N, CA, C and O atoms as a GROMACS GRO file, in nm:
protein
  376
    1UNK      N    1  -0.578  -2.121  -1.195
    1UNK     CA    2  -0.513  -2.006  -1.259
    1UNK      C    3  -0.375  -1.965  -1.265
    1UNK      O    4  -0.307  -1.919  -1.357
    2UNK      N    5  -0.343  -2.003  -1.098
    2UNK     CA    6  -0.161  -1.978  -1.053
    2UNK      C    7  -0.084  -2.109  -1.189
    2UNK      O    8  -0.026  -2.095  -1.297
    3UNK      N    9  -0.125  -2.219  -1.108
    3UNK     CA   10  -0.042  -2.280  -1.213
    3UNK      C   11   0.007  -2.284  -1.367
    3UNK      O   12   0.122  -2.304  -1.408
    4UNK      N   13  -0.140  -2.256  -1.459
    4UNK     CA   14  -0.147  -2.147  -1.553
    4UNK      C   15  -0.045  -2.100  -1.563
    4UNK      O   16   0.058  -2.153  -1.604
    5UNK      N   17  -0.062  -1.981  -1.523
    5UNK     CA   18   0.069  -1.852  -1.505
    5UNK      C   19   0.162  -1.914  -1.528
    5UNK      O   20   0.221  -1.915  -1.636
    6UNK      N   21   0.200  -2.002  -1.384
    6UNK     CA   22   0.341  -2.061  -1.364
    6UNK      C   23   0.375  -2.153  -1.489
    6UNK      O   24   0.474  -2.222  -1.510
    7UNK      N   25   0.293  -2.138  -1.543
    7UNK     CA   26   0.325  -2.310  -1.684
    7UNK      C   27   0.413  -2.186  -1.795
    7UNK      O   28   0.514  -2.208  -1.862
    8UNK      N   29   0.321  -2.030  -1.784
    8UNK     CA   30   0.346  -1.958  -1.899
    8UNK      C   31   0.495  -1.872  -1.908
    8UNK      O   32   0.573  -1.848  -2.000
    9UNK      N   33   0.493  -1.843  -1.768
    9UNK     CA   34   0.631  -1.774  -1.697
    9UNK      C   35   0.732  -1.905  -1.681
    9UNK      O   36   0.838  -1.904  -1.744
   10UNK      N   37   0.706  -1.991  -1.617
   10UNK     CA   38   0.854  -2.059  -1.620
   10UNK      C   39   0.881  -2.051  -1.513
   10UNK      O   40   0.794  -2.042  -1.427
   11UNK      N   41   1.051  -2.053  -1.477
   11UNK     CA   42   1.096  -2.038  -1.379
   11UNK      C   43   1.193  -1.872  -1.399
   11UNK      O   44   1.302  -1.857  -1.343
   12UNK      N   45   1.135  -1.769  -1.481
   12UNK     CA   46   1.181  -1.660  -1.493
   12UNK      C   47   1.166  -1.568  -1.370
   12UNK      O   48   1.244  -1.481  -1.331
   13UNK      N   49   1.032  -1.615  -1.311
   13UNK     CA   50   1.024  -1.504  -1.207
   13UNK      C   51   0.874  -1.505  -1.114
   13UNK      O   52   0.827  -1.594  -1.044
   14UNK      N   53   0.824  -1.367  -1.148
   14UNK     CA   54   0.664  -1.363  -1.080
   14UNK      C   55   0.586  -1.400  -1.188
   14UNK      O   56   0.584  -1.388  -1.310
   15UNK      N   57   0.507  -1.463  -1.077
   15UNK     CA   58   0.362  -1.521  -1.082
   15UNK      C   59   0.264  -1.404  -1.246
   15UNK      O   60   0.236  -1.412  -1.366
   16UNK      N   61   0.255  -1.317  -1.131
   16UNK     CA   62   0.200  -1.258  -1.240
   16UNK      C   63   0.219  -1.124  -1.302
   16UNK      O   64   0.137  -1.032  -1.296
   17UNK      N   65   0.365  -1.121  -1.378
   17UNK     CA   66   0.432  -0.990  -1.430
   17UNK      C   67   0.380  -0.841  -1.461
   17UNK      O   68   0.275  -0.823  -1.521
   18UNK      N   69   0.433  -0.772  -1.431
   18UNK     CA   70   0.375  -0.669  -1.433
   18UNK      C   71   0.508  -0.538  -1.495
   18UNK      O   72   0.624  -0.546  -1.453
   19UNK      N   73   0.470  -0.437  -1.587
   19UNK     CA   74   0.548  -0.349  -1.614
   19UNK      C   75   0.510  -0.237  -1.510
   19UNK      O   76   0.391  -0.206  -1.497
   20UNK      N   77   0.608  -0.176  -1.438
   20UNK     CA   78   0.573  -0.030  -1.326
   20UNK      C   79   0.548   0.084  -1.442
   20UNK      O   80   0.481   0.185  -1.418
   21UNK      N   81   0.593   0.065  -1.540
   21UNK     CA   82   0.595   0.203  -1.618
   21UNK      C   83   0.429   0.192  -1.672
   21UNK      O   84   0.359   0.286  -1.634
   22UNK      N   85   0.389   0.130  -1.720
   22UNK     CA   86   0.271   0.077  -1.775
   22UNK      C   87   0.122   0.073  -1.694
   22UNK      O   88   0.006   0.054  -1.731
   23UNK      N   89   0.199   0.105  -1.536
   23UNK     CA   90   0.099   0.119  -1.442
   23UNK      C   91   0.103   0.263  -1.431
   23UNK      O   92   0.011   0.339  -1.461
   24UNK      N   93   0.191   0.288  -1.396
   24UNK     CA   94   0.199   0.445  -1.373
   24UNK      C   95   0.093   0.513  -1.468
   24UNK      O   96  -0.002   0.576  -1.422
   25UNK      N   97   0.120   0.491  -1.635
   25UNK     CA   98   0.086   0.544  -1.715
   25UNK      C   99  -0.017   0.522  -1.751
   25UNK      O  100  -0.066   0.605  -1.826
   26UNK      N  101  -0.088   0.416  -1.718
   26UNK     CA  102  -0.305   0.397  -1.688
   26UNK      C  103  -0.301   0.469  -1.560
   26UNK      O  104  -0.417   0.510  -1.555
   27UNK      N  105  -0.260   0.499  -1.483
   27UNK     CA  106  -0.305   0.576  -1.304
   27UNK      C  107  -0.323   0.741  -1.403
   27UNK      O  108  -0.425   0.808  -1.419
   28UNK      N  109  -0.152   0.771  -1.465
   28UNK     CA  110  -0.205   0.880  -1.506
   28UNK      C  111  -0.338   0.929  -1.613
   28UNK      O  112  -0.440   0.994  -1.589
   29UNK      N  113  -0.301   0.885  -1.704
   29UNK     CA  114  -0.432   0.840  -1.796
   29UNK      C  115  -0.566   0.873  -1.717
   29UNK      O  116  -0.641   0.965  -1.749
   30UNK      N  117  -0.590   0.776  -1.596
   30UNK     CA  118  -0.748   0.814  -1.537
   30UNK      C  119  -0.714   0.911  -1.489
   30UNK      O  120  -0.750   1.010  -1.552
   31UNK      N  121  -0.645   0.934  -1.382
   31UNK     CA  122  -0.652   1.060  -1.337
   31UNK      C  123  -0.675   1.209  -1.444
   31UNK      O  124  -0.735   1.312  -1.411
   32UNK      N  125  -0.630   1.190  -1.532
   32UNK     CA  126  -0.666   1.285  -1.657
   32UNK      C  127  -0.824   1.262  -1.716
   32UNK      O  128  -0.888   1.354  -1.767
   33UNK      N  129  -0.859   1.175  -1.706
   33UNK     CA  130  -0.986   1.139  -1.785
   33UNK      C  131  -1.093   1.193  -1.633
   33UNK      O  132  -1.204   1.243  -1.650
   34UNK      N  133  -1.055   1.178  -1.546
   34UNK     CA  134  -1.144   1.185  -1.392
   34UNK      C  135  -1.152   1.348  -1.396
   34UNK      O  136  -1.256   1.407  -1.368
   35UNK      N  137  -1.040   1.410  -1.429
   35UNK     CA  138  -1.003   1.499  -1.387
   35UNK      C  139  -0.906   1.598  -1.236
   35UNK      O  140  -0.873   1.711  -1.200
   36UNK      N  141  -0.896   1.424  -1.189
   36UNK     CA  142  -0.823   1.430  -1.112
   36UNK      C  143  -0.700   1.496  -1.085
   36UNK      O  144  -0.598   1.428  -1.092
   37UNK      N  145  -0.688   1.684  -1.039
   37UNK     CA  146  -0.507   1.700  -1.044
   37UNK      C  147  -0.411   1.664  -0.896
   37UNK      O  148  -0.468   1.618  -0.797
   38UNK      N  149  -0.335   1.678  -0.895
   38UNK     CA  150  -0.168   1.627  -0.848
   38UNK      C  151  -0.262   1.547  -0.736
   38UNK      O  152  -0.299   1.574  -0.622
   39UNK      N  153  -0.281   1.428  -0.832
   39UNK     CA  154  -0.259   1.331  -0.678
   39UNK      C  155  -0.194   1.234  -0.770
   39UNK      O  156  -0.207   1.234  -0.893
   40UNK      N  157  -0.110   1.138  -0.691
   40UNK     CA  158   0.032   1.095  -0.780
   40UNK      C  159  -0.040   0.943  -0.706
   40UNK      O  160  -0.126   0.942  -0.618
   41UNK      N  161   0.026   0.818  -0.777
   41UNK     CA  162   0.045   0.688  -0.744
   41UNK      C  163   0.079   0.676  -0.591
   41UNK      O  164   0.010   0.621  -0.505
   42UNK      N  165   0.213   0.745  -0.573
   42UNK     CA  166   0.284   0.725  -0.438
   42UNK      C  167   0.219   0.735  -0.290
   42UNK      O  168   0.232   0.672  -0.186
   43UNK      N  169   0.117   0.884  -0.347
   43UNK     CA  170   0.012   0.910  -0.247
   43UNK      C  171  -0.068   0.771  -0.200
   43UNK      O  172  -0.079   0.749  -0.080
   44UNK      N  173  -0.125   0.675  -0.298
   44UNK     CA  174  -0.173   0.593  -0.223
   44UNK      C  175  -0.167   0.494  -0.166
   44UNK      O  176  -0.253   0.416  -0.124
   45UNK      N  177  -0.041   0.496  -0.162
   45UNK     CA  178   0.097   0.396  -0.076
   45UNK      C  179   0.076   0.451   0.022
   45UNK      O  180   0.057   0.375   0.117
   46UNK      N  181   0.070   0.622   0.055
   46UNK     CA  182   0.075   0.686   0.223
   46UNK      C  183  -0.060   0.720   0.225
   46UNK      O  184  -0.037   0.835   0.264
   47UNK      N  185  -0.205   0.718   0.213
   47UNK     CA  186  -0.266   0.675   0.209
   47UNK      C  187  -0.319   0.520   0.269
   47UNK      O  188  -0.384   0.550   0.370
   48UNK      N  189  -0.322   0.396   0.258
   48UNK     CA  190  -0.283   0.304   0.277
   48UNK      C  191  -0.244   0.261   0.393
   48UNK      O  192  -0.297   0.183   0.473
   49UNK      N  193  -0.098   0.349   0.396
   49UNK     CA  194  -0.044   0.326   0.507
   49UNK      C  195  -0.053   0.370   0.638
   49UNK      O  196  -0.004   0.307   0.732
   50UNK      N  197  -0.118   0.480   0.650
   50UNK     CA  198  -0.175   0.551   0.789
   50UNK      C  199  -0.343   0.457   0.765
   50UNK      O  200  -0.320   0.386   0.864
   51UNK      N  201  -0.408   0.432   0.742
   51UNK     CA  202  -0.509   0.336   0.734
   51UNK      C  203  -0.463   0.217   0.768
   51UNK      O  204  -0.528   0.176   0.863
   52UNK      N  205  -0.366   0.129   0.730
   52UNK     CA  206  -0.320  -0.014   0.854
   52UNK      C  207  -0.315   0.058   1.009
   52UNK      O  208  -0.382   0.050   1.112
   53UNK      N  209  -0.207   0.127   0.966
   53UNK     CA  210  -0.222   0.189   1.124
   53UNK      C  211  -0.308   0.212   1.227
   53UNK      O  212  -0.286   0.193   1.347
   54UNK      N  213  -0.464   0.281   1.142
   54UNK     CA  214  -0.526   0.331   1.234
   54UNK      C  215  -0.623   0.249   1.207
   54UNK      O  216  -0.738   0.290   1.222
   55UNK      N  217  -0.592   0.074   1.147
   55UNK     CA  218  -0.706  -0.010   1.135
   55UNK      C  219  -0.616  -0.087   1.275
   55UNK      O  220  -0.703  -0.145   1.341
   56UNK      N  221  -0.521  -0.100   1.321
   56UNK     CA  222  -0.444  -0.132   1.497
   56UNK      C  223  -0.329  -0.251   1.404
   56UNK      O  224  -0.261  -0.321   1.480
   57UNK      N  225  -0.311  -0.270   1.281
   57UNK     CA  226  -0.165  -0.346   1.238
   57UNK      C  227  -0.030  -0.319   1.321
   57UNK      O  228   0.002  -0.201   1.334
   58UNK      N  229   0.028  -0.386   1.361
   58UNK     CA  230   0.178  -0.316   1.429
   58UNK      C  231   0.248  -0.303   1.294
   58UNK      O  232   0.214  -0.340   1.182
   59UNK      N  233   0.385  -0.224   1.352
   59UNK     CA  234   0.471  -0.178   1.272
   59UNK      C  235   0.540  -0.311   1.148
   59UNK      O  236   0.562  -0.300   1.028
   60UNK      N  237   0.557  -0.426   1.237
   60UNK     CA  238   0.606  -0.538   1.145
   60UNK      C  239   0.483  -0.602   0.996
   60UNK      O  240   0.504  -0.656   0.887
   61UNK      N  241   0.339  -0.550   1.080
   61UNK     CA  242   0.244  -0.575   0.946
   61UNK      C  243   0.230  -0.491   0.864
   61UNK      O  244   0.192  -0.536   0.756
   62UNK      N  245   0.251  -0.338   0.871
   62UNK     CA  246   0.267  -0.261   0.830
   62UNK      C  247   0.372  -0.282   0.713
   62UNK      O  248   0.356  -0.257   0.594
   63UNK      N  249   0.472  -0.329   0.772
   63UNK     CA  250   0.616  -0.331   0.681
   63UNK      C  251   0.595  -0.390   0.573
   63UNK      O  252   0.634  -0.349   0.464
   64UNK      N  253   0.513  -0.520   0.597
   64UNK     CA  254   0.498  -0.684   0.536
   64UNK      C  255   0.447  -0.607   0.405
   64UNK      O  256   0.509  -0.620   0.299
   65UNK      N  257   0.328  -0.520   0.416
   65UNK     CA  258   0.256  -0.490   0.316
   65UNK      C  259   0.277  -0.382   0.225
   65UNK      O  260   0.222  -0.359   0.118
   66UNK      N  261   0.397  -0.300   0.307
   66UNK     CA  262   0.395  -0.181   0.187
   66UNK      C  263   0.534  -0.210   0.152
   66UNK      O  264   0.585  -0.174   0.046
   67UNK      N  265   0.614  -0.302   0.275
   67UNK     CA  266   0.744  -0.356   0.160
   67UNK      C  267   0.877  -0.243   0.253
   67UNK      O  268   0.996  -0.267   0.230
   68UNK      N  269   0.845  -0.139   0.342
   68UNK     CA  270   0.967  -0.099   0.408
   68UNK      C  271   1.047  -0.148   0.455
   68UNK      O  272   1.001  -0.260   0.477
   69UNK      N  273   1.182  -0.146   0.503
   69UNK     CA  274   1.249  -0.215   0.547
   69UNK      C  275   1.276  -0.170   0.657
   69UNK      O  276   1.293  -0.265   0.734
   70UNK      N  277   1.290  -0.058   0.715
   70UNK     CA  278   1.284  -0.045   0.880
   70UNK      C  279   1.162   0.056   0.880
   70UNK      O  280   1.090   0.105   0.794
   71UNK      N  281   1.175   0.066   1.051
   71UNK     CA  282   1.052   0.164   1.097
   71UNK      C  283   1.079   0.343   1.038
   71UNK      O  284   0.990   0.423   1.010
   72UNK      N  285   1.242   0.369   1.034
   72UNK     CA  286   1.238   0.509   0.979
   72UNK      C  287   1.211   0.535   0.871
   72UNK      O  288   1.194   0.656   0.859
   73UNK      N  289   1.195   0.475   0.774
   73UNK     CA  290   1.146   0.505   0.653
   73UNK      C  291   0.991   0.446   0.669
   73UNK      O  292   0.954   0.405   0.559
   74UNK      N  293   0.956   0.440   0.704
   74UNK     CA  294   0.819   0.398   0.698
   74UNK      C  295   0.720   0.478   0.781
   74UNK      O  296   0.600   0.500   0.762
   75UNK      N  297   0.811   0.521   0.889
   75UNK     CA  298   0.755   0.629   0.991
   75UNK      C  299   0.695   0.744   0.880
   75UNK      O  300   0.573   0.753   0.867
   76UNK      N  301   0.778   0.825   0.806
   76UNK     CA  302   0.774   0.933   0.717
   76UNK      C  303   0.623   0.894   0.654
   76UNK      O  304   0.562   0.998   0.627
   77UNK      N  305   0.555   0.788   0.628
   77UNK     CA  306   0.433   0.799   0.587
   77UNK      C  307   0.328   0.813   0.669
   77UNK      O  308   0.224   0.875   0.646
   78UNK      N  309   0.365   0.740   0.790
   78UNK     CA  310   0.259   0.779   0.853
   78UNK      C  311   0.239   0.867   0.956
   78UNK      O  312   0.334   0.923   1.011
   79UNK      N  313   0.093   0.890   0.999
   79UNK     CA  314   0.011   1.029   1.036
   79UNK      C  315  -0.076   0.974   1.167
   79UNK      O  316  -0.198   0.959   1.160
   80UNK      N  317   0.001   0.946   1.290
   80UNK     CA  318  -0.092   0.874   1.394
   80UNK      C  319  -0.166   1.016   1.485
   80UNK      O  320  -0.108   1.110   1.539
   81UNK      N  321  -0.273   0.996   1.477
   81UNK     CA  322  -0.327   1.109   1.538
   81UNK      C  323  -0.372   1.036   1.691
   81UNK      O  324  -0.399   0.916   1.694
   82UNK      N  325  -0.378   1.129   1.823
   82UNK     CA  326  -0.460   1.050   1.872
   82UNK      C  327  -0.527   1.019   1.939
   82UNK      O  328  -0.528   0.963   2.049
   83UNK      N  329  -0.603   1.064   1.859
   83UNK     CA  330  -0.784   1.009   1.897
   83UNK      C  331  -0.780   0.882   1.838
   83UNK      O  332  -0.828   0.786   1.897
   84UNK      N  333  -0.727   0.872   1.728
   84UNK     CA  334  -0.694   0.712   1.703
   84UNK      C  335  -0.686   0.633   1.789
   84UNK      O  336  -0.757   0.534   1.808
   85UNK      N  337  -0.550   0.690   1.880
   85UNK     CA  338  -0.507   0.550   1.985
   85UNK      C  339  -0.569   0.559   2.078
   85UNK      O  340  -0.545   0.487   2.176
   86UNK      N  341  -0.699   0.677   2.077
   86UNK     CA  342  -0.782   0.633   2.218
   86UNK      C  343  -0.860   0.558   2.186
   86UNK      O  344  -0.886   0.470   2.268
   87UNK      N  345  -0.948   0.556   2.022
   87UNK     CA  346  -1.029   0.480   1.984
   87UNK      C  347  -0.990   0.303   2.036
   87UNK      O  348  -1.052   0.219   2.100
   88UNK      N  349  -0.847   0.306   1.967
   88UNK     CA  350  -0.811   0.155   1.967
   88UNK      C  351  -0.761   0.092   2.068
   88UNK      O  352  -0.718  -0.023   2.060
   89UNK      N  353  -0.761   0.167   2.185
   89UNK     CA  354  -0.764   0.158   2.326
   89UNK      C  355  -0.911   0.111   2.411
   89UNK      O  356  -0.932   0.055   2.519
   90UNK      N  357  -0.991   0.163   2.307
   90UNK     CA  358  -1.162   0.173   2.400
   90UNK      C  359  -1.170   0.021   2.303
   90UNK      O  360  -1.207  -0.079   2.364
   91UNK      N  361  -1.142   0.010   2.189
   91UNK     CA  362  -1.205  -0.096   2.134
   91UNK      C  363  -1.147  -0.211   2.159
   91UNK      O  364  -1.182  -0.314   2.101
   92UNK      N  365  -1.043  -0.206   2.258
   92UNK     CA  366  -0.979  -0.338   2.311
   92UNK      C  367  -0.996  -0.368   2.420
   92UNK      O  368  -0.962  -0.482   2.450
   93UNK      N  369  -1.057  -0.281   2.527
   93UNK     CA  370  -1.120  -0.265   2.648
   93UNK      C  371  -1.241  -0.335   2.639
   93UNK      O  372  -1.264  -0.416   2.729
   94UNK      N  373  -1.339  -0.317   2.530
   94UNK     CA  374  -1.463  -0.331   2.486
   94UNK      C  375  -1.473  -0.482   2.476
   94UNK      O  376  -1.577  -0.534   2.437
   0.00000   0.00000   0.00000
């Protein structure tokens, strides 16, 4: 499948090109349809970033997934809770 898509796209760039505006439009449409208010696409990134940290991934691993360039920017999207650290430590001992 990847080779077929690459043949269509050629050397112009991404194998699976997308338009960011189309994704945003579709997200807003679905939120409206489901009656979800005050949810922004960026909120999903924030949630995913926190969950990756809670799952025990390192800063470097999370940054690789989220695309953050440095810890300063990544830190603003994390909410590490003490109980999460205790649970992580306990799971490593067991």
